[in-house]
KEMI-612696 format. One record per residue (C-alpha): residue number from 1; chain; x negated, y, z. Coordinates in pm, whole numbers, always signed. Layout:
<rs>
NUM; A; X; Y; Z
...
</rs>
This chain:
<rs>
1; A; +0; +0; +0
2; A; -132; +344; -95
3; A; -190; +592; +183
4; A; -74; +898; -6
5; A; -167; +1190; +218
6; A; -448; +1204; +468
7; A; -503; +1552; +608
8; A; -850; +1451; +731
9; A; -960; +1456; +367
10; A; -888; +1829; +350
11; A; -1010; +2143; +526
12; A; -736; +2233; +772
13; A; -685; +2596; +870
14; A; -353; +2567; +1049
15; A; -56; +2335; +1089
16; A; +104; +2441; +761
17; A; -193; +2575; +566
18; A; -467; +2380; +391
19; A; -754; +2437; +150
20; A; -868; +2213; -134
21; A; -1101; +2234; -430
22; A; -861; +2093; -688
23; A; -482; +2092; -666
24; A; -306; +1864; -915
25; A; +63; +1935; -970
26; A; +236; +1619; -1092
27; A; +156; +1252; -1032
28; A; +210; +1103; -1375
29; A; -61; +948; -1596
30; A; -217; +1288; -1677
31; A; -223; +1417; -1319
32; A; -343; +1095; -1159
33; A; -620; +1052; -1419
34; A; -729; +1408; -1351
35; A; -721; +1353; -975
36; A; -929; +1038; -1005
37; A; -1191; +1215; -1218
38; A; -1208; +1522; -991
39; A; -1232; +1319; -671
40; A; -1501; +1099; -825
41; A; -1713; +1413; -866
42; A; -1699; +1467; -490
43; A; -1455; +1758; -466
44; A; -1158; +1769; -229
45; A; -859; +1682; -443
46; A; -490; +1696; -357
47; A; -200; +1579; -576
48; A; +154; +1700; -511
49; A; +452; +1519; -663
50; A; +811; +1638; -639
51; A; +962; +1288; -645
52; A; +953; +1074; -329
53; A; +786; +777; -499
54; A; +509; +746; -757
55; A; +628; +602; -1088
56; A; +995; +690; -1045
57; A; +1200; +784; -1232
58; A; +1072; +639; -1560
59; A; +1156; +879; -1844
60; A; +985; +737; -2151
61; A; +989; +440; -2389
62; A; +671; +296; -2223
63; A; +482; +226; -2545
64; A; +105; +265; -2590
65; A; -117; +223; -2896
66; A; -387; -40; -2868
67; A; -644; +161; -3068
68; A; -636; +439; -2807
69; A; -754; +218; -2522
70; A; -1117; +262; -2635
71; A; -1101; +631; -2537
72; A; -1011; +566; -2172
73; A; -1290; +607; -1914
74; A; -1194; +283; -1738
75; A; -1057; -61; -1822
76; A; -687; -142; -1806
77; A; -586; -460; -1621
78; A; -421; -711; -1852
79; A; -133; -766; -1610
80; A; -29; -402; -1664
81; A; +37; -473; -2033
82; A; +394; -597; -2021
83; A; +460; -705; -2381
84; A; +243; -729; -2693
85; A; +351; -525; -2992
86; A; +228; -639; -3334
87; A; +357; -348; -3538
88; A; +650; -120; -3619
89; A; +963; -157; -3830
90; A; +1126; +154; -3981
91; A; +1486; +190; -4095
92; A; +1629; +480; -4299
93; A; +1938; +469; -4522
94; A; +1918; +127; -4687
95; A; +1539; +102; -4664
96; A; +1322; -98; -4427
97; A; +944; -76; -4393
98; A; +725; -294; -4172
99; A; +377; -173; -4072
100; A; +121; -395; -3900
101; A; -248; -378; -3821
102; A; -461; -226; -3545
103; A; -328; +125; -3599
104; A; +26; -2; -3543
105; A; -21; -263; -3269
106; A; +7; -190; -2900
107; A; +182; -280; -2579
108; A; +490; -199; -2380
109; A; +393; -120; -2022
110; A; +576; -98; -1691
111; A; +543; +274; -1614
112; A; +619; +234; -1245
113; A; +341; -22; -1197
114; A; +113; +176; -1430
115; A; +148; +499; -1234
116; A; +107; +324; -899
117; A; -212; +164; -1031
118; A; -345; +505; -1137
119; A; -254; +643; -794
120; A; -455; +366; -627
121; A; -757; +453; -845
122; A; -729; +821; -750
123; A; -698; +747; -379
124; A; -989; +502; -398
125; A; -1208; +786; -524
126; A; -1098; +1008; -234
127; A; -797; +1201; -366
128; A; -495; +1262; -145
129; A; -138; +1239; -277
130; A; +156; +1415; -117
131; A; +496; +1303; -250
132; A; +839; +1468; -210
133; A; +660; +1803; -241
134; A; +787; +2068; -481
135; A; +587; +2368; -599
136; A; +796; +2683; -541
137; A; +554; +2977; -547
138; A; +215; +3083; -683
139; A; +27; +3399; -585
140; A; -176; +3524; -883
141; A; -292; +3847; -1047
142; A; -298; +3960; -1411
143; A; -594; +3731; -1481
144; A; -382; +3426; -1379
145; A; -627; +3331; -1103
146; A; -409; +3169; -838
147; A; -512; +3240; -480
148; A; -247; +3036; -302
149; A; +60; +2824; -367
150; A; +356; +2728; -152
151; A; +498; +2378; -158
152; A; +831; +2269; -11
153; A; +896; +1920; +123
154; A; +1226; +1732; +120
155; A; +1285; +1832; +483
156; A; +1257; +2201; +391
157; A; +920; +2247; +560
158; A; +673; +2456; +363
159; A; +301; +2416; +316
160; A; +59; +2684; +196
161; A; -232; +2557; -14
162; A; -540; +2756; -113
163; A; -696; +2583; -420
164; A; -1003; +2674; -623
165; A; -861; +2511; -936
166; A; -510; +2399; -1033
167; A; -432; +2124; -1282
168; A; -78; +2154; -1417
169; A; +34; +1801; -1497
170; A; +401; +1852; -1420
171; A; +546; +1762; -1757
172; A; +737; +1940; -2026
173; A; +958; +2101; -1759
174; A; +643; +2245; -1600
175; A; +706; +2457; -1290
176; A; +353; +2593; -1322
177; A; +430; +2726; -1671
178; A; +758; +2875; -1553
179; A; +599; +3046; -1253
180; A; +322; +3187; -1472
181; A; +581; +3318; -1717
182; A; +385; +3203; -2023
183; A; +629; +2946; -2164
184; A; +762; +2956; -2519
185; A; +1123; +2871; -2610
186; A; +1227; +2543; -2449
187; A; +1490; +2459; -2712
188; A; +1242; +2512; -2996
189; A; +980; +2278; -2852
190; A; +1156; +1995; -2670
191; A; +1343; +1681; -2781
192; A; +1630; +1563; -2559
193; A; +1625; +1183; -2525
194; A; +1904; +954; -2405
195; A; +1755; +618; -2316
196; A; +1826; +296; -2125
197; A; +1646; -24; -2046
198; A; +1886; -298; -2153
199; A; +1896; -676; -2113
200; A; +2064; -963; -2302
201; A; +1946; -833; -2640
202; A; +1889; -1046; -2949
203; A; +1612; -865; -3129
204; A; +1547; -916; -3498
205; A; +1184; -818; -3436
206; A; +1090; -904; -3075
207; A; +721; -816; -3131
208; A; +776; -493; -3323
209; A; +890; -148; -3220
210; A; +1186; -41; -3431
211; A; +1232; +320; -3545
212; A; +1566; +437; -3690
213; A; +1600; +760; -3888
214; A; +1932; +922; -3971
215; A; +2198; +1177; -3880
216; A; +2279; +987; -3560
217; A; +1946; +1121; -3425
218; A; +1950; +1484; -3544
219; A; +1600; +1602; -3641
220; A; +1446; +1316; -3439
221; A; +1471; +935; -3437
222; A; +1617; +645; -3243
223; A; +1423; +345; -3120
224; A; +1431; -8; -2984
225; A; +1108; -95; -2802
226; A; +1086; -458; -2684
227; A; +996; -528; -2320
228; A; +1047; -905; -2352
229; A; +1241; -1139; -2577
230; A; +1570; -1036; -2420
231; A; +1496; -683; -2288
232; A; +1422; -354; -2457
233; A; +1405; +21; -2409
234; A; +1667; +177; -2634
235; A; +1689; +551; -2696
236; A; +1793; +836; -2923
237; A; +1631; +1177; -2958
238; A; +1812; +1501; -3039
239; A; +1622; +1812; -3149
240; A; +1761; +2159; -3225
241; A; +2113; +2026; -3267
242; A; +2452; +2090; -3114
243; A; +2509; +1716; -3079
244; A; +2496; +1589; -2722
245; A; +2235; +1316; -2659
246; A; +2496; +1084; -2510
247; A; +2714; +1119; -2822
248; A; +2412; +1052; -3044
249; A; +2335; +741; -2839
250; A; +2688; +602; -2881
251; A; +2681; +674; -3254
252; A; +2349; +489; -3282
253; A; +2492; +183; -3107
254; A; +2760; +158; -3376
255; A; +2510; +108; -3660
256; A; +2555; -249; -3795
257; A; +2183; -331; -3772
258; A; +2179; -208; -3411
259; A; +2511; -362; -3311
260; A; +2386; -700; -3430
261; A; +2098; -681; -3183
262; A; +2267; -510; -2888
263; A; +2628; -633; -2893
264; A; +2581; -828; -2566
265; A; +2338; -579; -2411
266; A; +2382; -461; -2053
267; A; +2227; -140; -1924
268; A; +1972; -202; -1649
269; A; +1843; +149; -1573
270; A; +1857; +488; -1739
271; A; +1527; +629; -1868
272; A; +1647; +953; -2027
273; A; +1430; +1263; -2028
274; A; +1275; +1540; -2236
275; A; +982; +1496; -2476
276; A; +756; +1778; -2598
277; A; +741; +1826; -2973
278; A; +594; +2175; -2997
279; A; +360; +2374; -2775
280; A; +527; +2552; -2483
281; A; +219; +2768; -2425
282; A; -34; +2936; -2650
283; A; -331; +2804; -2450
284; A; -432; +2507; -2237
285; A; -595; +2723; -1969
286; A; -499; +3037; -1774
287; A; -730; +3180; -1509
288; A; -815; +2889; -1278
289; A; -538; +2669; -1421
290; A; -573; +2380; -1668
291; A; -270; +2230; -1844
292; A; -265; +1856; -1918
293; A; -28; +1594; -2053
294; A; +320; +1693; -2162
295; A; +274; +2041; -2014
296; A; +2; +2093; -2277
297; A; +182; +1896; -2552
298; A; -106; +1648; -2558
299; A; +70; +1371; -2748
300; A; +42; +1228; -3096
301; A; +304; +1301; -3361
302; A; +528; +1195; -3515
303; A; +616; +948; -3238
304; A; +522; +1179; -2947
305; A; +295; +911; -2800
306; A; +165; +1068; -2482
307; A; +66; +821; -2211
308; A; -290; +743; -2321
309; A; -369; +1085; -2476
310; A; -260; +1253; -2150
311; A; -486; +1021; -1950
312; A; -782; +1098; -2178
313; A; -723; +1472; -2145
314; A; -653; +1437; -1773
315; A; -991; +1276; -1721
316; A; -1158; +1565; -1904
317; A; -961; +1823; -1703
318; A; -1050; +1649; -1376
319; A; -1423; +1652; -1447
320; A; -1416; +2015; -1561
321; A; -1212; +2125; -1258
322; A; -1472; +1969; -1031
323; A; -1746; +2166; -1209
324; A; -1543; +2487; -1182
325; A; -1484; +2426; -811
326; A; -1861; +2385; -767
327; A; -1928; +2705; -963
328; A; -2084; +2518; -1257
329; A; -1820; +2554; -1528
330; A; -1537; +2762; -1667
331; A; -1178; +2668; -1751
332; A; -1225; +2822; -2098
333; A; -1448; +2522; -2182
334; A; -1146; +2292; -2167
335; A; -1026; +2305; -2533
336; A; -1380; +2245; -2657
337; A; -1425; +1943; -2430
338; A; -1092; +1792; -2535
339; A; -1168; +1841; -2903
340; A; -1512; +1693; -2853
341; A; -1347; +1376; -2723
342; A; -1041; +1323; -2945
343; A; -1049; +1597; -3207
344; A; -961; +1367; -3504
345; A; -645; +1250; -3328
346; A; -529; +1598; -3230
347; A; -602; +1748; -3573
348; A; -400; +1476; -3745
349; A; -117; +1524; -3497
350; A; -103; +1900; -3551
351; A; -97; +1854; -3930
352; A; +195; +1614; -3891
353; A; +373; +1861; -3661
354; A; +338; +2142; -3916
355; A; +485; +1942; -4202
356; A; +751; +1793; -3976
357; A; +902; +2137; -3921
358; A; +916; +2182; -4300
359; A; +1080; +1842; -4346
360; A; +1354; +1920; -4093
361; A; +1473; +2206; -4317
362; A; +1497; +1978; -4622
363; A; +1812; +1796; -4737
364; A; +1604; +1477; -4791
365; A; +1465; +1489; -4437
366; A; +1555; +1132; -4342
367; A; +1370; +984; -4640
368; A; +1076; +1220; -4601
369; A; +1055; +1138; -4230
370; A; +1039; +771; -4329
371; A; +735; +848; -4545
372; A; +579; +1055; -4269
373; A; +630; +787; -4006
374; A; +511; +492; -4213
375; A; +200; +672; -4340
376; A; +230; +514; -4687
377; A; +152; +836; -4870
378; A; -50; +1149; -4801
379; A; +80; +1467; -4641
380; A; +1; +1640; -4970
381; A; +239; +1407; -5155
382; A; +513; +1468; -4898
383; A; +463; +1843; -4928
384; A; +510; +1819; -5307
385; A; +835; +1632; -5252
386; A; +956; +1910; -5025
387; A; +973; +2136; -5329
388; A; +1188; +1892; -5529
389; A; +1559; +1966; -5531
390; A; +1676; +1622; -5641
391; A; +1723; +1316; -5422
392; A; +1377; +1165; -5379
393; A; +1498; +826; -5254
394; A; +1411; +650; -5581
395; A; +1050; +770; -5564
396; A; +1029; +678; -5197
397; A; +1166; +332; -5271
398; A; +896; +284; -5534
399; A; +630; +378; -5277
400; A; +769; +134; -5023
401; A; +789; -156; -5269
402; A; +449; -95; -5428
403; A; +225; -370; -5287
404; A; -92; -208; -5416
405; A; -6; +119; -5240
406; A; +61; -65; -4914
407; A; -268; -256; -4949
408; A; -460; +64; -5022
409; A; -295; +239; -4726
410; A; -401; -48; -4501
411; A; -762; -17; -4620
412; A; -761; +358; -4557
413; A; -629; +296; -4206
414; A; -915; +53; -4143
415; A; -1162; +323; -4245
416; A; -987; +572; -4016
417; A; -1015; +332; -3720
418; A; -1385; +282; -3797
419; A; -1426; +660; -3811
420; A; -1260; +693; -3467
421; A; -1487; +424; -3326
422; A; -1808; +590; -3448
423; A; -1678; +935; -3347
424; A; -1633; +808; -2991
425; A; -1977; +646; -2985
426; A; -2156; +950; -3126
427; A; -1976; +1197; -2898
428; A; -2046; +985; -2591
429; A; -2423; +1020; -2639
430; A; -2427; +1390; -2733
</rs>
């Protein structure tokens, strides 16, 4: 059992006032990875989490890409990998595309166990974790250097914390961003997701994640992510639409291909939440504050995969915050350090995000999103199609059914994975 908060680890200056070197707001994968890295550098690290228990509630589809594991600073225990995923299956209109290979394989994880494991790693390095503690106030000047924060517990008691550095890992609904007053439009940058873990399913593809594109998921997509042979996470995203997520979810369940798989399904637990699509802030750092994870939109488009990227960036933020606390670094170094580690991934993601916004304004958006998601043609080709006024479904169908194109795409993906591998090796020794 994790001992979450030990005041002996911190400098005490009164019953309700403490000092620490690094304050991490949010105990998800990003925050806990940052706390582990900071504490490992020998600085006094405190994590505050508004929920009473680490890992709850789960508000994601729990999928991770296997190729990203190489970028983590530590090994992942095999028992945390709940279900092996061999690839992805895409559905749009009357078209189906299956993608397999190392770029498409991965795992479904148990987020509750995953987060508790990360918490144990952070505590083992010396970090303290205080749950049921909500950030309500930050004292800062025009330079965004925070001198003190006030945290409120579930019993109403308040605690004043004086940190040297703050790591904002409190998600897309970031309180830190709101208190700073630097957030961009929430509606413009966030996808609303209605999701449930369900049992008694009969999956057509029990080892593949399924992505569904259509009007039932306005400007987003729906998904079925297997957890086991008879369980799955099922969800629908809604972006910049008047349709309610719960209505979109019910409409999705009525699709024949979905109904066939879920007609006997029973909801186990709700996993609905918000997912960042665009950037809520213009920067990743403000004064003595670093943003990580969903608060910094550190996920990979078009599928908004964020668990492993947020851990990678969290580790970088934790190390840098320790240096800043020791007077050896500056928060402005953060973007450079992140790009040094995973620049190819982030650049590709931002390019996809830019064209995605163009696609959403096009009448052929479902077909073009199919091309974007399956990666069977270049972004340049998709951009050319954006300027065509006719239905492009015939051309898209020819792409999908062209075996040579699929083979060539697979070879290019192999080269990309090799590039990522050598990028990581080279950057690790520089």
